[in-house]
Each structure stands twice: as structure tokens, then as C-alpha cells.
N, C-alpha and C positions, 0 to 999 in steps of 0.2 A: 432400429437400434438408434438411440437418440444421438444428436448432434455432438453434444459435448462428450466427448470419449477419449480414452488414451491412445496414443498412437503405437505404444508398445508395452510389454510387460516383462520386469525382470522376475523370473518364477524361483529363483534360489540359486544356490544351495545355502542353507543355514551354515555359517561359520566357514565359509569358503571365500571371502573376500567380496561380499557383496556390499558391504559397507565403505570399502574402497571405490568399488564400481559406482555405487550410488552419490558419493562425493564427486567424482569426475564426471558423471552425466549431469548433476545439478549445476555444475559450473559451466556447462556449453551454453553459449548464448542463444542457440537455436531451440534449446530444451527447458522444460520446466517438469520437476519430478514430485511425486506424492508417495510417501514411504509407510508401509505398514497398514494400510487401509485392510488388506486381507479379506476384501469383500467376497471374494469367490471361494474361500476358504471357511468363512465363518457361518454357519446357518442363520443365526441370528439377523447379522447384517443382510444376508441373502432375503430374508423376509422383509426388509424394508425397501426392497424394490430397486430396480435399475436407476432411477430418478436419483435416489439417495447417494448412489455410488457416482455417478456422472457429475452431481452437484459439486464434486471433490475439484473437478477441472473446468468447471464452467466460466471463471474468468480468465481463462488461460488460451482462448482460440487463436492467440498470436504466435503460439509455440507449438512444438510438436511436446506432447505430454507423456510421460512413463510413469507407471504404476509399478513400484519396486516392492516386492515380498520376498521375505525369507522361507515362506513356508508353502507356497503353491507347489512346488516340486514333487512334495511329498504326499500328496493328496490326489488320488485318481478324481474325486468328486470335483476339485478345482479345475482339472483338464477339462472335463465334460462341461463344467458351467462357464468357463472362459470361452471354449468353441460355441456355445449357445449363443453366448455375447457377441462373439465376433470370430467367425470361423477364418479370417483373413489377417488376424493380427500378428505383428512381430512378436516373438518371445526369445528372449535371452537367458542363458543359464549359465553359471559359474559353478565349475565342480572342482574340488579338492580331493587329494588322496584320502580315500574314506577313512583309513585308520588314523590319520593325522587330525581329520575332519571330527572324528569321535572324541579324539583326545581334547581339542579346543572345545567342543561340546560339552564336555566334562568340565573343564575350567569355568565354561560360561555359567553353568548350573551351580558352581561354588561362587561365583560373582555375584549372581542375582539372589543367592540364599537359597536355592532350591535343596542343595545338598551341603552337609558339612565339610569342611576343607580337611577335617581329619579322615574322611572317607577316601581310600585309595581308589585308583581308576578302575582296577579289575573289580572291585566290590561295588563300584557305581554301575558298571556295565551289567552286572548280574543282576541289579536291582531296578535298573531302568532301561528296558528293552528298546525305548526310542533312540538312544543313543546310538545304537547300533543300525537300528532299522532305517534311520533318515540317510544312512550311506548304501544303501541297497539300490544303487543307480540303475541297474537293469531293470529292475521291476518299475521304477518311477519314470524312467526316459520311455519305457514303451508304452505306457499310459499316455504320454503326450504325443508319442509319434503314431497312435492309434488314430489321433483326432487332426493333428497337424503334420504339414509335409516337412521334410527335411529342410526345405529352403526357408521356412517360416521360423525356425529354431536356430539361433546362432550359440554355439556350444565354445566356452571359453574354460581354461583351467588355471588353477592357482599357480603352477608351476611356472607358467609364462608370465604372471605377473612378477614373480621374482627374477625371472632371467631378462624379460624384455617387456616391461610395461608399455612403452611406447608403441610397439607393433600390435600388442593385444588390444589395447585402447582404440588404436587405428582402426583395426578391424571392427569392433563394435561400432565406432562411428560411421563407418561405410555401410554396415548392415543398416543402421539407423537412418541412412542417406541424408547425412548431415556434414558440415566441413570437418573432414577428417585431419586438418591441419593444425586444428586447435589443440593447444597445450594446457591443460587444467594446473592449477598449483598444487593440487592433491596428487599428482602423477607419482611422485616418489615418497610420498607420506605413508606413514602406517597409520591405519583408521581402526579404531576399535580392537587393537591388538589384545591378545588373552592376557589377564592380569589377575591376580588375587586381591581383592580390596581390603584395606585396613579395617573399615567400619562398612560392612554391608548396606546398613540402613541408609547412609547417606547416597550410596548409588541407587538404592531403589526410589528415594525421592527425586533423584536427577532423572531417571527414566519415567516415574510419573509425570514430571514437568514437562518432559520432552513430549510424551504422547499427547498432552493436552495443547502444547503450542503448536504441534503439526496439524491438528485440526483445523487451522485457519491459515490463510494466506499470510496474513501479517505476523503470526506467531512463527510460520515457516521461516520468513525473513529473520526475524529476530533468532531464531536457533541457529541459522547459517552464519549469521553475524557472529555470534559467540563462538562458532566452531573456526571462523577464519581469523578471530582475535587469539585463538589458541589458549581462551579461558579454560576451556574443558580439559585440555591438555595438562594444564598446570594442577588442576584440580585432581585429576587421576594420578598425577605423579606425587601429589602429597598424600592421597589416599589409596597408596598401594601398600601391599605387605613386602617388607624386606626380603620375605622368601619368594623369590620368582619361580615361576611354572617352570617344572623341567621341561627339556627339550627332547628327552627321550624315554619312554617309559620302559618298563622291564622287557628284557628280550623275549621272554617267554610269552607274555602278553602280545607282543609285536608279532611274534610268529603264529600266534593262535589267530589273531584277527587277518593276517595275510592269507590264512587257509579259509577263513569265513567269508573274505570278501573277494576271493579269487574269481569266480564267476563274474561279478560286479566289473571286477578291474579289467578283465580280458574282454568284457562287453564294450567298454568304453574305449579301450585301445582299438578294438576292430572299428566302432561306430566313427571314431576320429581319424582312422587309419594312421596311428601312431603306435606302433608296436614297440618302441623304445620308452613309452612313457613310464618312467619309474615311478611306481606306486607300491613299493615293498616296504 
């Protein structure tokens, strides 16, 4: 394995608070992060070889580096590829009530222009199976636990971000063996919250620019400076539709999804030894 290599990997889950976690990790003085490389998930990138991947970390030897992906969790191949790369690596996964995660996934698809804002949530999940499939945590977690020990995987839940972010983040920092007393400015911020854009094309331009900036170290610094100056926050406020996302979707859909995800919810409760986790 090459010397330039990540110390840990955030493997997801998509729309579960990973943008907040990424911000808190990026701010820590002992860490440097790289987001959305998605090397272990993407065949085209895998074909470029490990040196292409590790080149992303080559100038960061003074720090512990973290590869942050929103999609690794949902891919059995990613689990296999990560294990082949480094069977001893530390993994962090952030989970959210799969029912709520599915709904924010739906809002994200509207935000990026994949579906029309006129399409109801019920219609969206009927037409796009991935919205629900990505919440099948039992299947996804079993893939990783087949290749990594439970001590290598630190699981956190979105509920704790809402109720006690200090304790949640302290646990992540301790798992990564860095100063757990550090308090990032992002601790109590809402990062990448669900929203419906007024003009979707502008959001697509922002995402394109973001991806290109993050390919280089200097570009990453520019990106984080923009975030720290709250420039993007003001942009999102200006380019948000007055129609705010619903906080609760129809009761019949919620009941349907509670039954659909029952096995996954019970699996995570048992895995975390948290029988009172309210994911209904």
C-alpha cells in the first residue's frame, strides 16, 4: 500500500448529516479532508490505479487525512475495494431514520433537478427505487461487517446530532485518536439543509464549480474560505423557493415506509444496543 494514504474514511450515509460531519472534521487542526473522490465506488476511477487515488493526499503527510464519501455505504463493491486497499482502516458511518432520509433524498433530487418539484414524494419513490434502497441499512452494514471488525467502524446517528452534537462529535474525534476537546465553529450550524431552489440551474453551476475546486489543495482552501464567510449561506437564502419543504409527509406514506424499513430499523437498534431509538 502506498505511503500517501487516508487515515480514515467516512462511508455515508447520503442525506444523513455527512456535510455537517465533513465540516467539523475539516476544521480540526490535526485533520485534512478530501470529499467526494468516490474512488472505491467508481470503476472508471479504480481503473486509474491506487497512485491516482493517493495523489489526493500526497501533500498532507503532516496530518491525519480523511476520505469523505456519501456513497460508499451503499455499495458492496466499495466495501471489498476498501478492504483490499487497507484492511485496518478506520471507518465512520452516520445513519439517519431511513424514512426521513428517503424524504430528504427526494428533496435533494428536486434541488439538483433530477425530478420535478411537482412530483409528489409517493410518486418519486415509486419511480426511483434508489431513494428507498439506500436506506436498507441491514444489507449495507452487513457488507461492511463481513470485511471489517466492529471496532473499526464507528456508527453515529443523526438523532444525536440534533440532541447532543458535542457528545456525538467528541466520540468521533476520540475514535480518530485526535484532540477531542476541540470545538469547531460548525458544531451548531445547519450544513446543506434540505431546500427547494428558486432557480435550479444556478445550484447546478455551484455544484460544478465546487467539484472542480475540490480537485486541488488550493481550490479546497478557496472553497472552505467561501463557506466560512457564509457567502454560500446568503446565496442559498436568495435562491430558495418560498415554498419550504414539508416537515411531515402524508401519514399513509409514513406508515407504509415504517413497515418497509422495519427489519432495517430493528437491525440498527440491535447493532447499536439502542432499543429506544425512535425511527418511526
